[in-house]
C-alpha positions as CSV (number, residue, x, y, z in Angstrom):
1,M,-18.3,35.1,31.8
2,A,-18.6,32.5,29.4
3,R,-17.6,28.7,30.5
4,Y,-16.2,26.5,28.0
5,G,-16.2,22.6,27.7
6,F,-14.6,19.7,26.0
7,S,-16.8,17.4,24.1
8,L,-15.8,13.6,24.1
9,M,-17.2,11.9,21.1
10,C,-17.9,8.2,21.7
11,E,-18.2,7.8,17.9
12,L,-14.6,8.8,17.1
13,H,-12.8,7.0,20.0
14,P,-12.5,3.9,22.2
15,P,-13.4,4.4,25.7
16,D,-10.0,4.3,27.2
17,V,-8.9,7.1,24.9
18,L,-11.9,9.2,25.9
19,L,-11.0,8.8,29.5
20,E,-7.4,10.1,28.6
21,Q,-8.7,13.2,26.7
22,A,-11.0,13.9,29.6
23,R,-7.8,13.9,31.9
24,R,-6.2,16.2,29.7
25,A,-9.2,18.6,29.4
26,E,-9.5,18.9,33.1
27,E,-5.8,19.8,33.3
28,A,-6.2,22.2,30.4
29,G,-8.6,24.2,32.4
30,F,-11.8,23.3,30.8
31,D,-14.9,24.1,33.1
32,F,-17.0,21.0,31.8
33,I,-16.8,18.0,29.6
34,T,-19.6,16.6,27.6
35,I,-20.1,13.1,26.1
36,S,-22.3,11.9,23.3
37,D,-24.7,8.9,23.8
38,H,-25.1,6.9,20.6
39,I,-25.4,3.2,19.9
40,H,-24.2,3.7,16.3
41,P,-21.7,6.0,14.9
42,W,-22.8,8.7,12.0
43,L,-20.2,7.5,9.4
44,E,-18.2,4.2,8.8
45,S,-15.0,6.5,9.2
46,H,-15.8,7.0,13.1
47,G,-15.5,3.2,13.8
48,H,-16.6,3.3,17.5
49,S,-19.6,4.0,19.8
50,A,-19.0,2.9,23.2
51,Y,-21.8,3.1,26.0
52,A,-21.6,6.5,27.3
53,W,-22.9,5.8,30.9
54,S,-20.2,3.4,31.6
55,V,-17.6,6.2,30.5
56,L,-19.5,8.7,32.6
57,G,-19.1,6.4,35.6
58,A,-15.4,6.3,35.0
59,L,-15.3,10.1,34.5
60,A,-17.0,10.7,37.7
61,V,-14.3,8.9,39.6
62,Q,-11.5,10.2,37.4
63,T,-12.3,13.8,37.5
64,R,-12.1,16.0,40.5
65,R,-13.3,19.7,39.3
66,T,-15.2,19.7,36.1
67,E,-18.8,19.4,35.5
68,L,-20.0,16.2,33.5
69,V,-22.8,16.5,30.9
70,S,-24.7,13.9,28.7
71,L,-25.0,15.8,25.4
72,V,-27.6,14.6,24.8
73,T,-29.5,11.3,25.9
74,C,-32.8,10.5,24.5
75,P,-35.1,9.2,27.4
76,T,-38.0,7.9,25.3
77,H,-36.9,4.8,23.1
78,R,-33.7,2.9,23.8
79,Y,-34.2,4.0,27.5
80,H,-37.3,4.3,29.7
81,P,-37.4,7.3,31.7
82,A,-37.1,5.5,34.9
83,I,-33.8,3.9,33.9
84,V,-32.4,7.5,32.8
85,A,-33.5,8.9,36.2
86,Q,-31.7,5.9,38.2
87,K,-28.4,6.2,36.1
88,A,-28.4,10.0,36.3
89,A,-28.6,9.8,40.0
90,T,-25.9,7.4,40.2
91,V,-23.6,9.5,38.3
92,A,-24.7,12.5,40.3
93,V,-23.7,10.9,43.3
94,M,-20.4,9.5,42.2
95,S,-19.5,12.8,40.9
96,G,-20.3,14.8,44.0
97,G,-23.0,16.8,42.4
98,R,-21.1,17.6,39.3
99,F,-23.3,15.9,36.5
100,R,-25.8,17.7,34.4
101,L,-28.6,15.6,32.6
102,G,-28.6,16.7,29.0
103,L,-31.7,15.2,27.2
104,G,-33.3,15.5,23.7
105,S,-35.9,13.9,21.5
106,G,-33.4,11.6,19.9
107,E,-32.4,10.6,16.3
108,N,-33.8,7.6,14.4
109,L,-30.0,6.4,13.9
110,N,-29.9,5.3,17.4
111,E,-33.4,4.8,18.6
112,H,-34.9,2.5,15.9
113,V,-32.7,-0.2,17.1
114,V,-35.2,-1.4,19.8
115,G,-38.1,-1.8,17.3
116,R,-40.5,0.8,18.6
117,G,-40.8,2.9,15.3
118,W,-39.9,6.6,14.9
119,P,-42.8,8.8,15.4
120,P,-43.0,12.4,13.9
121,A,-41.1,15.5,15.5
122,D,-44.1,16.7,17.3
123,V,-44.9,13.4,19.1
124,R,-41.3,13.0,19.9
125,Q,-41.4,16.3,21.7
126,E,-44.5,15.1,23.6
127,M,-42.7,12.1,24.6
128,L,-39.6,14.2,25.7
129,E,-41.9,16.3,27.9
130,E,-43.6,13.5,29.6
131,A,-40.2,11.8,30.2
132,V,-38.8,14.8,32.0
133,E,-41.8,14.8,34.1
134,I,-41.1,11.2,35.2
135,I,-37.4,11.7,35.7
136,R,-38.1,14.9,37.9
137,A,-40.5,12.8,40.0
138,L,-38.2,10.0,40.4
139,L,-35.4,12.3,41.4
140,G,-37.3,13.9,43.9
141,G,-37.6,10.8,46.0
142,G,-40.4,8.3,47.1
143,Y,-42.3,5.8,45.0
144,V,-43.7,7.0,41.6
145,S,-46.6,5.6,39.5
146,H,-47.3,7.2,36.3
147,R,-50.0,6.3,33.4
148,G,-49.5,9.0,30.5
149,P,-50.0,8.8,26.9
150,H,-46.5,7.5,26.0
151,F,-45.0,6.1,29.3
152,Q,-46.2,3.8,32.4
153,V,-44.3,3.8,35.6
154,Q,-45.4,1.2,38.4
155,D,-44.2,1.7,41.9
156,A,-40.7,2.9,41.0
157,R,-38.3,4.5,43.3
158,V,-34.7,5.4,43.0
159,F,-33.0,4.6,46.2
160,T,-29.6,6.2,45.8
161,L,-30.2,9.8,45.3
162,P,-28.0,12.7,45.3
163,D,-28.5,15.7,47.9
164,T,-29.5,17.8,45.0
165,P,-31.3,16.3,41.7
166,P,-29.1,17.1,38.6
167,P,-30.2,20.0,36.5
168,I,-31.8,18.9,33.4
169,Y,-30.9,20.7,30.1
170,L,-33.0,20.0,27.0
171,A,-31.8,20.0,23.5
172,A,-33.5,22.2,20.7
173,G,-33.1,22.7,17.3
174,G,-36.1,25.0,16.5
175,P,-38.5,27.4,18.2
176,R,-40.9,24.7,19.3
177,A,-38.3,22.8,20.8
178,A,-36.9,25.9,22.5
179,A,-40.2,26.6,24.0
180,L,-40.4,23.1,25.3
181,A,-37.1,23.5,26.8
182,G,-38.0,26.8,28.6
183,R,-41.0,25.1,30.0
184,A,-39.4,21.8,31.1
185,G,-35.9,22.4,31.3
186,D,-33.2,24.0,33.9
187,G,-31.1,24.8,30.7
188,L,-30.9,25.0,26.8
189,V,-28.7,22.8,24.4
190,A,-28.0,23.7,21.0
191,T,-26.0,22.9,18.0
192,D,-26.3,26.2,16.2
193,P,-25.6,29.6,17.4
194,D,-29.0,30.8,17.2
195,A,-30.1,33.8,19.3
196,D,-33.7,33.1,18.3
197,L,-33.4,29.8,20.2
198,V,-32.0,31.5,23.2
199,A,-34.8,34.2,23.3
200,R,-37.5,31.5,22.9
201,F,-36.1,29.6,25.8
202,D,-35.7,32.8,27.9
203,A,-39.3,33.8,27.4
204,E,-40.3,31.1,29.6
205,G,-38.0,32.3,32.4
206,P,-34.7,34.0,32.0
207,G,-31.5,33.2,34.1
208,R,-30.8,29.6,33.0
209,P,-27.8,28.2,31.2
210,H,-27.5,28.3,27.5
211,M,-25.0,25.4,26.1
212,G,-23.8,25.0,22.6
213,Q,-21.4,22.9,20.9
214,I,-19.1,23.6,17.9
215,A,-16.8,21.3,16.0
216,V,-13.4,22.4,15.5
217,S,-10.3,20.7,13.5
218,A,-6.8,22.1,14.7
219,G,-3.5,21.3,12.7
220,A,-0.4,22.8,11.5
221,D,-1.3,21.8,8.0
222,E,-4.7,23.4,7.2
223,A,-5.2,21.0,4.1
224,A,-4.9,18.1,6.4
225,A,-7.3,19.7,9.2
226,V,-9.9,20.2,6.6
227,A,-9.4,16.6,5.4
228,A,-10.1,15.6,9.0
229,A,-13.3,17.7,9.4
230,H,-14.7,16.3,6.1
231,R,-13.8,12.8,7.0
232,Y,-15.2,12.9,10.6
233,F,-17.8,15.8,10.6
234,R,-19.5,16.0,7.2
235,F,-22.5,14.0,8.7
236,S,-23.8,17.4,9.9
237,A,-23.9,19.1,6.6
238,P,-27.7,18.1,5.9
239,G,-29.0,19.8,8.9
240,W,-30.9,18.5,11.8
241,K,-34.2,17.9,10.1
242,V,-32.4,15.4,8.0
243,M,-29.8,14.1,10.6
244,S,-32.8,13.3,13.1
245,E,-34.6,11.0,10.5
246,L,-31.9,8.9,8.9
247,P,-31.9,5.4,10.3
248,N,-28.4,3.9,9.6
249,V,-24.8,4.8,9.0
250,A,-25.3,3.8,5.3
251,N,-27.9,6.2,4.9
252,F,-25.4,9.1,6.3
253,E,-22.7,7.9,4.0
254,A,-25.0,8.4,0.9
255,A,-26.5,11.6,2.1
256,T,-23.3,13.2,2.5
257,A,-21.4,11.7,-0.6
258,A,-21.6,15.1,-2.3
259,V,-20.4,17.2,0.7
260,R,-17.0,18.6,-0.4
261,P,-14.1,19.4,2.0
262,E,-14.7,23.1,1.2
263,D,-18.3,22.9,2.3
264,V,-17.2,21.6,5.6
265,A,-14.4,24.2,6.0
266,E,-17.1,26.8,5.8
267,A,-18.8,25.6,8.9
268,I,-15.9,24.2,10.9
269,P,-12.8,26.3,11.9
270,C,-9.7,24.5,10.5
271,G,-5.9,24.7,10.8
272,P,-3.4,26.5,12.8
273,D,-4.9,30.0,13.6
274,P,-6.3,30.3,17.0
275,G,-7.8,33.6,16.1
276,R,-10.1,31.8,13.6
277,F,-11.1,29.4,16.2
278,A,-11.8,32.1,18.8
279,Q,-14.0,34.0,16.2
280,A,-16.0,31.0,15.7
281,I,-16.6,30.2,19.2
282,G,-17.3,34.1,19.8
283,A,-20.3,33.5,17.2
284,W,-21.8,31.5,20.3
285,T,-21.3,33.7,22.9
286,D,-22.6,36.7,20.8
287,A,-25.8,34.8,20.2
288,G,-26.3,34.5,23.9
289,F,-24.6,31.2,24.9
290,D,-23.0,31.2,28.0
291,H,-21.6,27.6,28.0
292,V,-19.6,26.5,24.8
293,A,-18.4,23.0,24.4
294,V,-15.6,22.4,21.8
295,A,-15.8,19.2,19.8
296,P,-12.1,18.5,18.3
297,V,-12.0,16.4,15.3
298,G,-8.8,15.4,13.7
299,D,-5.5,15.8,15.6
300,I,-6.4,16.0,19.2
301,D,-2.8,16.9,20.2
302,A,-2.9,19.8,17.9
303,F,-6.1,21.1,19.7
304,F,-4.7,20.8,23.0
305,A,-1.5,22.6,22.1
306,M,-3.7,25.6,20.6
307,W,-6.0,25.6,23.5
308,E,-3.2,26.0,26.0
309,G,-0.8,28.0,23.7
310,G,-3.3,31.0,23.5
311,L,-6.9,30.2,22.4
312,R,-8.2,30.0,25.9
313,D,-6.7,33.3,26.6
314,Q,-8.3,34.9,23.6
315,L,-11.9,33.8,24.8
316,A,-11.2,35.1,28.3
């Protein structure tokens, strides 16, 4: 049976609002809560980008039942892998083992700010795999030294560790990344309901979670819901190969200037009909994803009303 999550978008809301949304999500019966990890938003209309790990610390204390997932953190540029290991261990301890560490190769939008450049995709994937090796070693306990092609670690140790290391889920947008996730990860993360990604991941070993994320825009007025989706989520229209390369908010504004509301409505379920939302979410489970996170844009109250008013039951 599939499990369903609620996605907190740090780019759309200030941290106090994110915590309130998480409270409501847990009360509404969601199985897990994900949180984005950016230093920049995608668009000027977003207006926020709080530090995800501060929010995760608060979530670990505020929530009681739901799993918590970083969706996703890049452990290769803004953060050194050793620092990611330490903060992942801390959140895992604070949450009583409910934390899952979602990692990815990153986006130029966020990672260029530390002035280390932006390597090509194959190098970024090499860096991610090496970072996972370091993080696993540190979460395993004891002192770790590492000298690799991309990272060095000198006599590092994480002293506050959970009883069990948090599972590591790896993001994949194509077959090579899915194979890497299969080799090095405990779970798969994707933003497209692509059965081929699931198959490529499972080829390295079946039986692990497959997590997807879908944007939705609920509201009694369908036109207003479409407008909200266009205002807040049109950044996804160019696709991952473009999204990962653009360096600034201004670039995303320019790249999506010609995207029309109707273009966004074709990709994102909008309006008051829970059946339409259930069908869109069902495309993920049909593709083999057993964990689906829902990222509401626009009217959050309308989304919770839809979820509690019958959408959740349609997915059961």
